[in-house]
C-alpha positions as CSV (number, residue, x, y, z in Angstrom):
1,M,105.9,109.3,105.0
2,E,105.4,112.7,106.4
3,G,102.8,111.4,108.8
4,I,105.0,108.5,109.9
5,F,108.6,109.8,110.1
6,F,108.9,113.5,110.4
7,Y,106.7,116.5,111.0
8,D,106.4,118.4,107.7
9,R,108.0,121.5,109.2
10,F,111.2,119.6,110.1
11,I,113.4,121.5,107.7
12,V,111.7,124.7,106.8
13,S,110.1,127.3,109.1
14,D,107.4,128.5,106.8
15,M,104.6,131.0,106.9
16,P,101.5,129.8,108.7
17,R,98.4,128.9,106.7
18,R,96.4,132.1,107.3
19,G,94.3,134.4,105.2
20,K,93.1,133.9,101.7
21,P,94.7,131.4,99.3
22,H,97.0,132.8,96.6
23,R,95.1,132.9,93.3
24,S,96.6,132.2,89.9
25,G,95.8,135.7,88.7
26,T,98.6,137.3,90.7
27,S,102.1,137.2,89.1
28,R,104.7,136.1,91.6
29,N,107.3,134.6,89.3
30,D,110.3,136.4,91.0
31,V,109.1,135.5,94.5
32,I,108.5,131.9,93.5
33,L,111.9,131.3,91.9
34,K,114.3,133.4,94.1
35,G,116.9,131.1,95.6
36,F,115.1,127.8,95.5
37,S,117.3,125.9,93.2
38,A,120.3,126.8,95.3
39,L,118.5,125.6,98.5
40,V,117.6,122.2,97.1
41,I,121.0,121.6,95.6
42,L,122.4,122.4,99.0
43,V,120.1,119.8,100.5
44,I,121.0,117.2,98.0
45,F,124.7,117.7,98.5
46,Y,124.2,117.2,102.2
47,L,122.3,114.0,101.4
48,V,124.6,112.6,98.7
49,A,128.0,113.8,99.7
50,C,128.1,114.9,103.3
51,F,127.0,111.9,105.3
52,T,129.9,109.5,105.7
53,M,130.6,106.5,107.7
54,D,132.7,106.9,110.9
55,P,136.3,107.1,109.7
56,N,137.7,106.4,113.2
57,G,138.0,102.6,112.8
58,D,134.9,101.7,114.8
59,T,135.2,98.0,115.2
60,T,131.5,97.7,116.1
61,L,130.4,98.9,112.6
62,S,130.9,95.5,111.0
63,Q,128.5,94.1,113.6
64,T,125.9,96.7,113.2
65,P,122.7,95.8,111.3
66,W,122.5,97.6,108.0
67,N,119.4,99.5,109.0
68,K,121.2,100.9,112.1
69,E,124.3,102.1,110.3
70,Y,123.0,105.7,110.2
71,K,124.1,105.9,113.9
72,H,127.7,105.9,112.6
73,H,127.2,108.8,110.2
74,N,128.9,112.1,110.8
75,P,127.4,115.3,109.3
76,K,129.9,117.7,107.7
77,L,129.4,121.5,107.1
78,L,130.3,122.7,103.6
79,S,132.8,125.5,103.1
80,R,131.7,128.8,101.8
81,K,133.6,128.2,98.5
82,L,131.8,124.8,98.0
83,L,128.5,126.4,98.8
84,Q,129.0,129.1,96.2
85,E,130.0,126.4,93.7
86,I,126.9,124.4,94.4
87,C,124.7,127.5,94.1
88,S,126.2,128.3,90.7
89,F,124.5,125.2,89.3
90,S,121.2,126.9,89.6
91,D,119.4,127.9,86.4
92,L,116.2,129.6,87.6
93,Q,114.9,130.4,84.1
94,R,115.2,126.8,83.1
95,M,113.6,125.6,86.3
96,W,110.7,127.9,85.6
97,T,110.3,126.8,82.0
98,N,111.0,123.1,82.3
99,D,109.8,122.2,85.8
100,L,107.6,124.8,87.5
101,Q,105.4,126.4,84.8
102,P,103.7,123.2,83.7
103,M,102.6,122.5,87.3
104,L,100.9,125.8,87.9
105,I,97.4,124.5,87.2
106,E,94.7,123.2,89.5
107,R,95.7,119.6,90.4
108,V,93.3,118.4,93.0
109,S,93.7,114.6,93.6
110,G,91.8,112.6,91.0
111,S,91.3,115.4,88.6
112,S,92.5,115.8,85.0
113,G,95.0,118.4,86.2
114,S,96.4,115.9,88.6
115,R,97.0,113.4,85.8
116,T,98.6,116.1,83.7
117,V,101.1,116.9,86.4
118,Q,101.8,113.2,87.1
119,K,102.8,112.8,83.5
120,H,105.0,115.9,83.7
121,I,106.8,114.7,86.7
122,V,107.4,111.2,85.3
123,D,108.5,112.6,81.9
124,R,111.0,114.9,83.4
125,I,112.6,112.1,85.6
126,E,112.6,109.6,82.8
127,S,114.4,112.0,80.4
128,L,117.5,112.0,82.6
129,S,120.6,109.9,81.9
130,A,121.0,108.7,85.5
131,G,118.3,106.1,84.8
132,W,115.9,106.5,87.6
133,T,113.5,103.7,88.4
134,V,110.0,105.1,88.7
135,N,107.2,103.3,90.5
136,F,103.6,104.2,91.3
137,D,101.5,103.6,94.4
138,S,98.0,103.9,93.0
139,F,94.9,103.4,95.1
140,E,91.4,104.6,95.9
141,D,90.2,106.1,99.2
142,I,87.0,107.6,100.5
143,T,86.9,111.4,100.8
144,P,84.2,113.9,101.8
145,Y,83.4,114.1,98.1
146,G,83.2,110.3,97.5
147,R,85.8,107.8,96.3
148,K,88.9,109.4,94.7
149,V,91.9,107.9,92.9
150,F,95.3,108.8,94.2
151,R,98.8,108.1,92.8
152,N,102.1,108.5,94.6
153,I,105.2,108.7,92.4
154,I,108.4,107.1,93.8
155,A,111.7,107.6,91.9
156,V,114.7,105.5,93.1
157,L,118.2,105.9,91.7
158,N,119.2,102.3,92.5
159,P,116.4,100.1,93.8
160,E,118.8,97.3,94.8
161,A,120.6,99.5,97.3
162,K,119.9,98.7,101.0
163,R,119.5,102.3,102.2
164,R,117.7,105.2,100.7
165,L,118.2,108.9,101.4
166,T,114.8,110.4,100.8
167,L,113.4,113.8,99.7
168,A,109.7,114.2,99.5
169,C,107.1,116.7,98.4
170,H,103.4,116.6,97.5
171,Y,102.1,117.6,94.1
172,D,98.4,117.8,94.7
173,S,96.8,121.2,95.3
174,K,94.2,122.1,97.9
175,Y,90.6,122.2,96.7
176,F,89.0,125.7,96.7
177,P,86.0,126.8,94.7
178,S,86.9,129.2,91.9
179,D,86.5,132.9,92.8
180,M,84.1,135.4,91.4
181,Y,86.4,135.9,88.4
182,G,86.7,132.2,87.6
183,R,90.3,132.0,88.9
184,V,91.3,128.7,90.6
185,F,93.8,127.9,93.3
186,V,97.0,126.5,91.8
187,G,99.0,126.0,95.1
188,A,102.2,127.6,93.8
189,T,104.0,127.5,97.1
190,D,102.0,124.6,98.4
191,S,103.6,122.8,96.7
192,A,104.4,123.3,93.0
193,V,107.6,125.1,93.8
194,P,109.1,122.3,96.0
195,C,108.2,119.7,93.3
196,A,109.9,121.8,90.7
197,M,112.9,122.1,93.0
198,M,113.2,118.4,93.2
199,L,112.9,118.0,89.5
200,G,115.5,120.7,89.0
201,L,118.0,119.2,91.3
202,A,117.7,115.8,89.6
203,R,118.4,117.5,86.3
204,V,121.4,119.7,87.3
205,L,123.0,116.9,89.2
206,D,122.3,114.3,86.6
207,D,125.9,113.5,85.8
208,Q,126.9,113.4,89.5
209,L,124.0,111.2,90.4
210,K,124.8,108.8,87.5
211,K,128.3,108.4,88.9
212,K,126.8,107.9,92.4
213,K,124.4,105.3,91.0
214,N,127.3,103.3,89.5
215,I,129.1,103.3,92.9
216,S,125.8,102.4,94.6
217,I,125.3,99.5,92.2
218,E,128.7,98.1,93.0
219,S,128.2,98.2,96.7
220,S,124.4,97.9,96.8
221,D,124.5,100.1,99.9
222,L,123.2,103.7,99.5
223,T,121.0,105.5,97.0
224,L,118.7,108.5,96.6
225,Q,114.9,108.4,96.6
226,L,112.5,111.1,95.5
227,I,108.8,110.8,96.6
228,F,106.0,112.9,95.1
229,F,103.0,112.4,97.3
230,D,99.4,112.7,96.1
231,G,96.6,113.5,98.5
232,E,98.5,115.5,101.1
233,E,95.8,118.1,101.3
234,S,92.4,117.7,102.9
235,F,89.3,118.2,100.8
236,R,87.4,120.0,103.6
237,E,88.9,120.3,107.1
238,W,92.2,118.8,108.1
239,S,91.6,115.6,110.1
240,E,93.1,112.1,110.5
241,K,90.9,110.7,107.7
242,D,90.7,113.8,105.5
243,S,94.5,114.5,104.9
244,L,97.7,112.7,104.1
245,Y,96.0,110.1,101.9
246,G,99.2,109.4,100.0
247,S,101.7,109.2,102.8
248,R,99.4,107.0,104.9
249,H,98.9,104.5,102.1
250,L,102.5,104.4,101.0
251,S,103.9,103.9,104.5
252,K,101.6,100.9,105.0
253,Q,102.7,99.4,101.6
254,M,106.4,99.9,102.4
255,A,106.0,98.3,105.8
256,L,104.8,95.2,104.1
257,K,107.5,95.0,101.4
258,K,110.5,93.0,102.4
259,H,113.8,94.7,101.7
260,P,116.5,94.1,100.5
261,I,116.1,91.0,98.4
262,N,115.9,87.8,100.5
263,A,115.3,89.8,103.7
264,T,113.1,88.2,106.3
265,D,112.8,90.9,109.1
266,T,113.4,94.2,107.4
267,T,111.2,96.2,105.0
268,L,111.3,99.3,102.7
269,I,110.5,101.4,105.8
270,D,113.9,100.3,107.2
271,S,115.6,101.4,104.0
272,I,114.8,105.1,104.7
273,V,117.8,105.8,106.9
274,I,117.0,109.5,107.0
275,C,114.0,111.4,105.5
276,F,114.3,115.2,105.3
277,G,110.5,115.5,105.7
278,L,108.2,117.1,103.3
279,I,109.6,120.1,101.4
280,L,106.7,122.4,101.8
281,I,105.5,126.0,101.3
282,L,108.5,127.5,99.6
283,G,108.2,130.4,97.2
284,F,106.8,133.3,99.3
285,C,108.7,136.5,100.0
286,L,111.5,136.5,102.6
287,P,111.4,132.8,103.7
288,F,113.1,131.8,106.9
289,I,115.1,128.6,106.6
290,S,116.9,127.4,109.7
291,R,120.3,126.0,109.7
292,I,119.7,122.8,111.7
293,M,122.3,120.3,110.7
294,L,123.7,120.0,114.2
295,L,120.2,119.7,115.6
296,V,119.4,116.9,113.0
297,H,122.5,115.1,114.1
298,E,121.6,115.3,117.8
299,K,118.0,114.2,117.2
300,I,118.6,111.4,114.7
301,F,122.1,110.0,115.3
302,S,122.1,110.0,119.1
């Protein structure tokens, strides 16, 4: 939904795409891993725990359509103590071994590498006790290199919940010809690391998310959604038709799907009460990540 909802730099101020692509022959393990689990766990706690309904007895809330209830959310800042506790959940070595390393291959949309990474993502999510529901949005589209097969992966904690707090990344890598040494572009920061972060947060918060799911099932109100887009990258030059294949297709499909059950005038698009954009280009040295929660509140909840 990156092309529909939020610009993909909404959360992270990243390095511009300049110069030569990073090749797989260069070891950047420390740079790739440093601090990223902590960042995503922080994001997920903002999503899962820190948006609450207005506690001030707003009598208009009961008359508010469910897809407009986000206007009554109040963001809360976490204390330093809680931030440190959240960051202590990180296990960078485990994230590297379980989540990131299997993704550091060439995974251009429609390739065997792409299918390998798809299986890796699904296997990791389905191994968790929280019981995620995994769906696929598979389709074909025309590219500068002919028709290609794309497959978005959508994991929802409780599909029956009305509203979905959404995190998204893209797992495809940009196509570049191999260099003179036969090395291929693996897209470590763009965007294997963000995908690994999302898998890592689902793992380290498995128990908490399982409890949250049980609460969500009882109220059928709020849940968490993870989207792994395919086809974000262009095959040649970025353009309206040669880019964002996955998000363009999925947004159209969601706009046609009525939600919740028995709904007549709302769709899955309405279920995304807030989307934190595409988590993109993380893993380079000295990243700059803005603290923008108050800005988010002003832009979205006003």
